[in-house]
N, C-alpha and C positions, 0 to 999 in steps of 0.2 A: 692199143690204138688201131683203128681200122686201116689196114694196108691200102685198101682202094682209095680212101680219102687222102692218105699221104701221097699216093701216086698222082692223084688229081691235083693236089696242092703243088707238088713239084712241077708238074706240067704247066699249070696256069701261071705260076710265078715265072717260070722260064719263058713263056710266051708273052709275058707282060700283061696278062689279063688280071692278075692280082698283084698287089704291091709286094715288094720283097722284105718289108718290115722296117726299113729305114723311115724315120720321121712319121711313125704311126702311133696312135693312141687308141685304146679299145675301151668302149663303154658298154656295159650290160644293162639290160632293162626289159620292160614289157614291149613286145613287138606291136607295131602298127600294121604289120603285114608286109609282104614283099617276097622276093625270091632270094634264096641263098646264093651268094656269088661263087661259092665253091661247088656245091653239089647241084645247084639249079632248082632244087625242090622248094615248094612254097613254105614260108615261115608263117604259121598261123597267128592270127591276131590274138593278143594277150598271152602268148607263150613267150619264153625267154629268147632274146636274140642278142647278138653282139654287133655293135656299130663300130667299124674300124674307120677312124678318121685319119687320112694321110695328107701330108703336105708335100707336094712335089718340089723339085729343085727350082721350078719356075714360080713357086708360091701358090699354085693352084691347089685347092683342097678337094679331096674326093671322099665320099662316104660309102663304105661297102658294108652290106649286111650279111651276117652268117649265123647259122645255127651254132650253139655253143660247142657241140662236138666237132663241127667243121672248123670253127675258129681254133680249137685245140690242135687239129691236124695242121692247119695253116701255120700256127705259131711254132709247132715242132719243126716244120720244114724251114720257116724263116729264120729261126734261131740257129739251126744247123748250118745254113748258108752264111749267116752272120759270122759264125765261128770260123768258117773257111776263108772269109774275106779279111779277117783280122790279121794285122801284121804283128808278129810276136815282139814283145817289149824286151829288149836285151838289158842286162844289168849295166849300170853305169860304171865305167872303169875310169879311175882317176890316175893320171900319170904321176909318177914321183917327181918332186920338185928339184 
C-alpha cells in the first residue's frame, strides 16, 4: 500500500474532507470523469473509478469519486479507525440463582 496515500487519507478523514466510513457504500464502474477526492488527480473517462455514497447523520447523501488504489488506501484507514472506535463486547456473566 502506498504510504503517501495512507497519510493523505488519514489527514483528509481527520479534517472532515473525506467520510470516516460510517454509513458508506462503494460502487465500482466506468468513470464519467472527475477528480479523485483523495489524491486530487483526474480520473480519466472510461477508466475504473469508485463512487463512495455516504449518508450523513442529517440524512444528506454525498457522492465521492476515487481511483481504485485511492479507495483502497481510504478503506484501509477508515477500517483501522473503525476498529479503534469499537467498544469491546464482554462475555455475558450470569449470576447464580
